[in-house]
C-alpha positions in Angstrom: 6.9 -180.4 -100.7 6.1 -178.0 -103.6 8.3 -174.9 -103.9 5.7 -172.4 -102.8 4.8 -174.4 -99.7 8.5 -175.0 -98.9 9.3 -171.3 -99.2 6.3 -170.2 -97.0 7.2 -172.8 -94.4 10.8 -171.6 -94.2 9.7 -168.0 -94.0 7.3 -168.6 -91.1 9.7 -170.9 -89.3 12.5 -168.3 -89.5 10.2 -165.5 -88.4 9.5 -167.5 -85.2 13.2 -168.1 -84.7 13.7 -164.3 -85.0 11.3 -163.6 -82.1 8.0 -163.1 -83.9 5.2 -164.1 -81.5 2.1 -162.5 -83.2 1.2 -162.4 -86.9 -1.8 -160.9 -88.7 -3.2 -162.6 -91.8 -5.7 -161.5 -94.4 -7.3 -164.3 -96.5 -6.4 -164.6 -100.2 -5.4 -167.1 -102.8 -1.9 -166.0 -103.7 -0.8 -165.9 -100.1 -2.4 -169.3 -99.3 1.0 -171.0 -98.7 1.9 -168.4 -96.1 -1.6 -168.8 -94.6 -1.2 -172.5 -94.2 2.3 -172.1 -92.7 1.0 -169.5 -90.2 -1.9 -171.7 -89.2 0.4 -174.6 -88.6 2.6 -172.4 -86.4 -0.4 -171.2 -84.5 -1.6 -174.7 -84.0 1.8 -175.7 -82.7 1.7 -172.6 -80.3 4.8 -171.1 -81.9 3.0 -167.9 -82.4 -0.5 -166.3 -82.1 -2.4 -165.8 -85.3 -4.9 -163.0 -85.9 -7.1 -163.2 -89.0 -8.8 -160.0 -90.4 -10.7 -159.6 -93.7 -9.6 -155.9 -94.4 -6.0 -155.3 -95.2 -5.9 -151.7 -94.0 -7.4 -152.7 -90.6 -5.2 -155.7 -90.4 -2.0 -153.6 -90.9 -3.0 -151.2 -88.1 -3.8 -154.1 -85.9 -0.3 -155.4 -86.5 1.0 -151.9 -85.9 -0.7 -151.7 -82.5 0.7 -155.1 -81.4 4.2 -154.2 -82.5 4.1 -150.7 -81.0 3.1 -152.1 -77.5 5.2 -155.2 -77.6 8.2 -153.6 -79.2 8.6 -156.8 -81.3 8.4 -157.3 -85.0 4.9 -158.2 -86.2 4.1 -159.4 -89.7 1.0 -158.5 -91.6 0.5 -161.0 -94.5 -1.7 -160.3 -97.5 -2.3 -161.4 -101.1 -1.3 -159.5 -104.2 -2.7 -156.4 -106.0 -4.7 -153.8 -104.1 -4.5 -155.9 -101.0 -0.9 -155.0 -100.7 -1.6 -151.3 -101.4 -4.0 -151.1 -98.5 -1.1 -151.7 -96.1 0.4 -148.4 -97.0 -1.3 -146.1 -94.4 0.0 -148.3 -91.5 3.4 -148.5 -93.1 3.6 -144.7 -93.2 2.6 -144.5 -89.5 5.2 -147.2 -88.6 7.8 -145.2 -90.5 7.1 -142.0 -88.4 6.7 -143.9 -85.1 9.7 -146.2 -85.6 7.6 -149.4 -85.2 8.9 -152.7 -86.5 6.1 -153.6 -88.8 6.7 -156.4 -91.3 4.7 -156.0 -94.5 4.8 -159.4 -96.1 3.1 -159.1 -99.5 2.4 -162.2 -101.6 2.9 -161.6 -105.3 2.2 -163.2 -108.7 5.2 -165.0 -110.2 7.7 -162.8 -112.0 6.7 -164.1 -115.4 3.2 -162.8 -115.0 4.3 -159.2 -114.5 3.4 -156.8 -117.4 1.2 -159.5 -119.0 -2.2 -158.2 -118.0 -2.7 -161.0 -115.5 -5.4 -160.4 -112.8 -4.5 -159.0 -109.4 -1.0 -158.2 -110.6 0.6 -154.8 -110.0 4.2 -153.7 -109.5 4.8 -154.5 -105.9 8.6 -154.0 -106.1 9.4 -151.4 -103.4 5.7 -150.6 -103.2 6.1 -148.4 -100.1 9.0 -146.3 -101.4 11.2 -144.6 -98.9 8.8 -145.4 -96.0 10.4 -148.7 -95.3 13.8 -149.4 -93.8 14.5 -152.3 -96.1 13.0 -154.1 -99.1 13.6 -157.7 -100.0 12.1 -160.3 -102.3 12.2 -164.1 -102.2 10.7 -166.2 -104.9 9.6 -169.8 -104.7 12.5 -172.1 -105.6 15.1 -170.0 -103.8 17.6 -172.0 -101.8 16.6 -172.4 -98.2 19.8 -170.8 -96.8 19.3 -167.7 -98.8 15.6 -167.6 -97.9 16.3 -167.8 -94.2 19.2 -165.3 -94.4 16.9 -162.8 -96.1 14.3 -163.2 -93.4 16.9 -162.5 -90.7 18.1 -159.4 -92.6 14.5 -158.1 -93.0 13.8 -158.6 -89.3 17.1 -157.0 -88.3 16.2 -154.0 -90.5 12.8 -153.6 -88.8 14.5 -153.7 -85.4 16.9 -151.0 -86.5 20.0 -153.1 -86.7 20.9 -152.0 -90.2 20.3 -148.2 -89.7 20.0 -147.6 -86.0 16.4 -146.6 -86.6 13.5 -149.2 -86.2 10.6 -149.1 -88.6 8.6 -150.9 -91.3 10.0 -153.3 -93.9 8.6 -155.0 -97.0 9.2 -158.6 -97.9 7.7 -159.4 -101.3 7.1 -163.1 -102.0 6.2 -164.2 -105.6 4.5 -167.6 -105.4 3.6 -170.1 -108.1 1.0 -172.8 -108.3 0.4 -175.1 -106.6 -0.6 -172.9 -103.6 -1.8 -175.6 -101.3 0.3 -178.1 -99.3 1.1 -181.5 -100.7 3.8 -183.6 -99.1 5.3 -182.9 -95.7 9.0 -181.9 -95.4 10.8 -178.7 -95.6 14.2 -177.3 -94.5 14.9 -177.9 -90.8 16.9 -174.7 -90.2 19.6 -174.3 -87.6 19.6 -176.7 -84.6 17.8 -175.9 -81.3 15.5 -173.3 -82.9 18.3 -170.8 -83.5 18.0 -168.2 -86.3 19.9 -168.9 -89.5 22.0 -165.8 -89.0 22.3 -164.2 -85.5 22.2 -160.4 -85.9 22.8 -158.0 -83.1 19.8 -155.7 -82.2 19.8 -152.0 -81.9 22.3 -151.2 -84.7 25.3 -152.4 -82.7 27.7 -154.7 -84.5 30.4 -154.8 -81.9 29.2 -157.9 -80.0 31.9 -160.6 -80.2 31.3 -163.3 -82.7 30.8 -166.8 -81.3 34.1 -168.1 -82.8 35.7 -171.4 -81.9 39.4 -170.6 -81.0 40.4 -174.2 -81.7 38.9 -174.3 -85.2 41.2 -173.7 -88.3 40.2 -170.2 -89.3 40.6 -168.1 -92.4 40.0 -164.4 -92.6 38.6 -163.0 -95.9 38.6 -159.2 -96.2 37.1 -156.9 -98.9 36.2 -153.2 -99.2 35.7 -151.7 -95.8 37.0 -154.8 -94.0 39.1 -154.2 -91.0 39.4 -155.4 -87.4 41.8 -156.7 -84.7 42.9 -159.8 -86.6 45.4 -161.9 -84.6 48.8 -162.1 -86.4 48.7 -166.0 -86.6 45.5 -166.0 -88.7 45.9 -166.3 -92.5 44.3 -163.4 -94.3 43.0 -163.3 -97.9 42.4 -159.6 -98.6 41.5 -157.7 -101.8 43.4 -154.7 -103.0 41.7 -151.7 -101.5 41.0 -153.5 -98.2 42.8 -152.0 -95.2 44.2 -155.5 -94.6 45.7 -156.0 -98.0 49.2 -155.5 -96.8 48.7 -158.7 -94.7 47.2 -160.7 -97.5 48.5 -164.1 -98.7 48.9 -163.2 -102.4 48.4 -166.7 -103.8 45.4 -167.4 -101.5 42.6 -167.2 -104.2 44.5 -169.6 -106.4 45.2 -172.0 -103.4 41.5 -172.2 -102.5 40.3 -174.5 -105.3 42.9 -177.1 -104.2 41.6 -176.8 -100.6 38.0 -177.0 -101.6 38.4 -179.9 -104.1 40.5 -182.1 -101.8 43.9 -181.7 -103.5 45.2 -179.7 -100.5 42.7 -180.6 -97.7 44.8 -179.3 -94.9 44.3 -175.8 -96.2 40.5 -176.0 -95.9 39.2 -173.9 -92.9 36.5 -175.0 -90.5 35.4 -171.4 -90.0 35.8 -168.2 -92.0 35.5 -164.6 -90.8 34.4 -162.2 -93.5 35.5 -158.6 -93.0 33.7 -156.0 -95.2 32.6 -156.8 -98.7 34.8 -159.3 -100.7 33.6 -159.4 -104.3 36.7 -160.0 -106.4 37.5 -163.8 -106.5 35.2 -166.6 -107.5 37.2 -169.1 -105.4 36.4 -167.0 -102.3 32.7 -167.1 -103.2 32.9 -170.9 -103.5 34.4 -171.1 -100.1 31.7 -168.9 -98.5 29.0 -171.2 -100.1 30.6 -174.5 -98.9 28.5 -176.1 -96.2 31.6 -177.6 -94.6 32.6 -174.1 -93.4 31.1 -172.0 -90.7 30.9 -168.4 -92.0 30.8 -165.3 -89.7 30.6 -161.7 -90.9 31.8 -158.3 -89.7 30.0 -155.6 -91.6 32.0 -153.0 -93.5 32.9 -149.8 -91.8 30.2 -147.2 -92.7 30.1 -143.6 -91.7 26.9 -142.7 -89.9 25.9 -146.4 -89.5 23.7 -146.2 -92.6 22.7 -149.8 -93.5 26.0 -151.5 -93.0 25.0 -154.6 -95.0 27.2 -157.6 -94.6 28.2 -159.9 -97.5 26.1 -163.1 -97.7 25.4 -164.0 -101.3 24.8 -167.8 -100.6 23.0 -167.2 -97.3 25.6 -169.0 -95.3 26.5 -166.4 -92.5 25.8 -167.8 -89.1 26.2 -164.6 -87.1 27.1 -161.0 -87.5 29.2 -159.0 -85.0 32.8 -158.0 -84.2 36.1 -159.8 -83.9 36.6 -160.8 -80.3 39.3 -158.5 -78.8 41.2 -161.2 -76.9 40.8 -163.9 -79.5 43.8 -166.3 -79.6 43.3 -168.9 -82.3 45.4 -172.0 -82.6 48.5 -171.1 -84.8 49.1 -174.3 -86.8 46.6 -173.6 -89.5 48.0 -170.2 -90.2 51.5 -171.6 -90.3 50.4 -174.1 -92.9 48.9 -171.3 -95.1 52.0 -169.2 -94.7 54.3 -172.1 -95.9 51.9 -172.9 -98.8 51.7 -169.2 -99.8 55.5 -168.8 -99.7 56.0 -171.7 -102.1 53.1 -170.7 -104.3 54.4 -167.1 -104.6 57.8 -168.4 -105.7 56.0 -170.6 -108.3 53.9 -167.6 -109.4 56.9 -165.3 -109.8 58.8 -167.9 -111.7 55.9 -168.5 -114.0 55.4 -164.8 -114.6 59.0 -164.2 -115.3 59.4 -167.1 -117.7 57.6 -165.5 -120.6 58.9 -162.9 -123.0 55.6 -161.0 -123.4 54.4 -158.2 -121.2 51.3 -159.5 -119.2 48.9 -157.8 -117.0 50.1 -159.4 -113.7 53.8 -158.5 -114.6 52.8 -154.9 -115.3 50.9 -154.7 -112.0 53.8 -156.2 -110.1 56.3 -153.8 -111.6 54.0 -150.8 -111.0 53.5 -151.4 -107.3 57.2 -152.2 -106.8 58.3 -149.0 -108.5 56.1 -146.3 -106.9 57.6 -144.4 -104.0 56.6 -144.8 -100.3 53.5 -142.8 -99.5 52.0 -143.2 -103.0 48.4 -143.8 -103.8 47.4 -146.4 -106.4 43.9 -146.5 -107.8 43.0 -149.9 -109.2 40.6 -150.1 -112.1 37.9 -152.8 -112.5 38.0 -156.1 -114.4 41.6 -157.3 -115.0 43.4 -154.3 -113.5 42.5 -155.0 -109.9 42.8 -158.8 -110.4 46.3 -158.4 -111.9 47.2 -156.3 -108.9 45.9 -159.0 -106.5 47.7 -161.7 -108.4 51.0 -160.2 -109.5 51.9 -157.5 -106.9 53.5 -157.9 -103.6 51.3 -156.0 -101.1 52.9 -152.9 -99.5 51.8 -151.3 -96.2 53.4 -148.0 -97.3 51.2 -147.6 -100.4 47.5 -146.9 -100.2 45.3 -148.8 -102.8 41.9 -147.6 -103.7 39.2 -149.0 -106.0 35.6 -148.6 -106.9 34.4 -151.9 -105.5 30.9 -150.9 -104.3 29.4 -151.8 -107.7 32.6 -152.4 -109.5 31.6 -150.8 -112.8 33.8 -149.8 -115.7 32.5 -146.2 -115.7 34.0 -143.1 -114.2 37.4 -144.6 -113.3 39.5 -141.9 -114.8 37.4 -139.2 -113.0 37.4 -141.1 -109.7 41.2 -141.5 -109.8 41.7 -137.8 -110.5 39.4 -136.9 -107.6 41.3 -139.1 -105.2 44.6 -137.8 -106.5 43.5 -134.2 -105.9 43.3 -134.7 -102.2 46.2 -137.1 -101.7 49.3 -135.3 -100.3 51.8 -137.5 -102.3 52.2 -138.9 -105.8 49.3 -140.9 -107.3 49.0 -143.6 -109.9 46.1 -145.6 -111.5 46.2 -148.9 -113.2 43.4 -149.5 -115.7 42.6 -151.2 -119.0 42.2 -149.5 -122.4 38.4 -149.9 -122.5 38.1 -148.5 -119.0 40.3 -145.5 -120.0 38.3 -144.9 -123.2 35.0 -145.2 -121.4 35.8 -142.2 -119.2 38.3 -140.4 -121.3 36.2 -137.2 -121.1 37.4 -137.1 -117.5 40.7 -135.9 -118.8 39.2 -132.6 -119.8 39.1 -129.7 -117.4 39.1 -125.9 -117.7 42.4 -124.0 -117.7 41.8 -122.7 -114.2 41.0 -126.0 -112.6 43.3 -127.8 -110.1 45.5 -130.5 -111.7 46.5 -133.7 -109.9 49.9 -135.4 -109.7 48.6 -138.6 -111.3 50.0 -141.1 -113.7 47.3 -143.1 -115.5 49.0 -146.4 -116.4 46.9 -147.9 -119.2 47.3 -151.6 -119.9 46.4 -151.5 -123.6 45.6 -155.0 -124.8 43.1 -153.6 -127.3 39.9 -155.0 -125.9 38.1 -156.7 -123.0 40.4 -159.5 -122.0 38.5 -160.1 -118.7 36.0 -162.1 -120.8 38.8 -164.5 -121.8 38.9 -165.7 -118.2 35.2 -166.3 -118.0 32.9 -169.0 -119.6 32.6 -166.8 -122.7 36.3 -167.2 -123.3 36.2 -171.0 -123.8 37.5 -172.3 -127.2 33.9 -173.3 -128.1 33.0 -169.6 -128.4 36.1 -168.5 -130.3 34.2 -167.6 -133.5 32.0 -165.0 -131.8 34.4 -163.9 -129.0 36.3 -161.0 -130.6 33.2 -159.2 -131.9 30.9 -159.4 -129.0 33.3 -159.8 -126.0 36.8 -158.9 -127.1 35.5 -155.6 -128.7 38.9 -154.2 -129.9 38.6 -150.5 -130.6 42.0 -150.0 -132.3 42.1 -146.5 -130.7 45.2 -144.4 -130.7 45.5 -143.1 -127.2 48.0 -140.5 -128.2 45.3 -138.6 -130.1 42.9 -138.9 -127.1 45.5 -137.4 -124.8 46.5 -134.7 -127.3 42.9 -133.6 -127.6 42.8 -133.2 -123.8 46.2 -131.6 -123.5 47.5 -134.5 -121.4 51.1 -135.8 -121.7 51.3 -139.3 -123.2 54.1 -141.9 -123.1 54.0 -145.3 -124.7 56.2 -148.1 -123.3 56.8 -151.7 -124.2 59.1 -153.1 -121.5 59.6 -152.8 -117.8 62.7 -150.6 -117.9 60.8 -148.0 -119.9 57.9 -148.2 -117.5 60.0 -147.4 -114.5 61.5 -144.5 -116.4 58.1 -143.1 -117.5 56.7 -143.4 -113.9 59.7 -141.4 -112.4 59.8 -138.7 -115.0 57.7 -135.5 -114.7 54.5 -134.8 -112.7 51.0 -133.6 -113.2 48.3 -135.5 -115.0 49.9 -137.9 -117.5 49.1 -141.1 -119.3 51.6 -144.0 -119.5 50.4 -146.5 -122.1 51.8 -150.0 -121.8 51.2 -152.4 -124.7 50.0 -155.8 -123.3 49.3 -159.0 -125.2 45.9 -160.6 -124.5 46.1 -163.5 -126.9 47.4 -165.9 -124.2 45.5 -164.4 -121.2 43.5 -167.6 -120.6 46.5 -169.9 -121.0 48.6 -167.7 -118.7 46.0 -168.0 -115.9 45.8 -171.8 -116.4 49.6 -172.0 -116.2 49.6 -169.9 -113.0 46.8 -172.0 -111.4 48.7 -175.2 -112.1 52.0 -173.8 -110.8 50.3 -172.7 -107.5 48.5 -176.0 -107.0 51.7 -178.0 -107.6 53.5 -175.8 -105.0 50.6 -176.2 -102.6 50.8 -180.0 -102.7 54.5 -179.8 -102.0 53.9 -177.3 -99.2 51.1 -179.3 -97.5 53.4 -182.3 -97.5 55.9 -180.3 -95.5 53.5 -179.1 -92.9 52.2 -182.4 -91.7 54.0 -181.8 -88.4 52.3 -178.4 -88.0 48.7 -179.2 -88.7 47.0 -182.1 -87.0 45.1 -184.5 -89.3 41.4 -183.8 -89.6 
């Protein structure tokens, strides 16, 4: 089956699974794959198809059906002015709160801005009138396609905002546009939607979890909930559940996924909030051996509480069951593996003479007094905190993880410190510090925070050393285009802003600098980045070796799979 036909077939099939019973179609060439799929669904009596030759009229027809039936109704059209003619009905659906699905076929992305016929910018064509916009291109993986359709329908029904209304699904399609071979993705069994989403904007309905299945909880920004104590938790710094997190968890996951520690592989994962930090966690969520369920992040005002589902693997969205009592053996296995892995981690971190990012993060979090606030910068800073520091329930950790950019970190940390009743600290890299160093400047009458900005100065962007760009094959170009050393003297930057500056080179000096004085100040810590990649490989190997020993010791706890 060609990619455009496969995509259209999956879209229509998932619409039916989401409760669509009527669809309105306008004839066209670019939307032909969708037309064939709708015709097949109509022939199979899965839905009732209505064909109209005028897009404006067709959209209002769909509006009328949706208004009376209180069900989502798609209107499907070709590209160009055809899509623009849906706009009047979309505006009416916006004001009336009617779940109208504007499905606009589009030319492939590579034809945009080339002068190709019937090609306009259809991206967010209806502006703020729609509750949600999404785009799926031919060739997209079937799980992601189906998950996107579920999210679009949920938005139309008001599940993402509490307010039903129109949505736009833009579908770029490439030739061939007619069916060839039969086939296609079968979807979930028994005609179920790919991701079950509660209707009406309520996300408290209990998730359909199996209490007997080995279960892992993954928590990111905004992730919280009544998690039973026997469950293993992998939480990012900044998550309300970080104090419960198994510190070595992200390093243990590759061994579980690749069969080196199979007893640590869960059968189901509950995702709380928006985890974005660890690649191993993203691998886990994309693994088809694992059933994934999501609890959306806490959001004030219930404004679009989007759940994390990058691979399109989430089976249902809801809340953690209040009286859930999972089997404890799997959690015990993870606890034992984590204890041994953390001992191996700490031993490996303590064996080197050089100051490293994880060692600095560990020392910082251990040294701050109870009731402190620690703001974690992006890139290596928050990863070093996750890897090196022992989570503390009496210290609040904050981070900009919404988009996780390098910009504005100094200013954000100052803002958070100004409203925190106790001492505040921030951990950030030298490039992050320089990027927002103007945040140090404020007028003489402005409030000043009690904030120590701890700058791990490794003279460049060492995060790239851990990525594909840091491989030895790219060493010749690495320093100039990724390492980007600035050779900046932070003393002069601080002096220009009238901010106290201290430079330290060892842990004893660090603790002394943190405990001395108050107000806004910068503590610069010289960190070596030459062996950053080698250090992480060493830590990964140490953790995996400990995991294999730990798994061997828990055979009596976890039944063989």
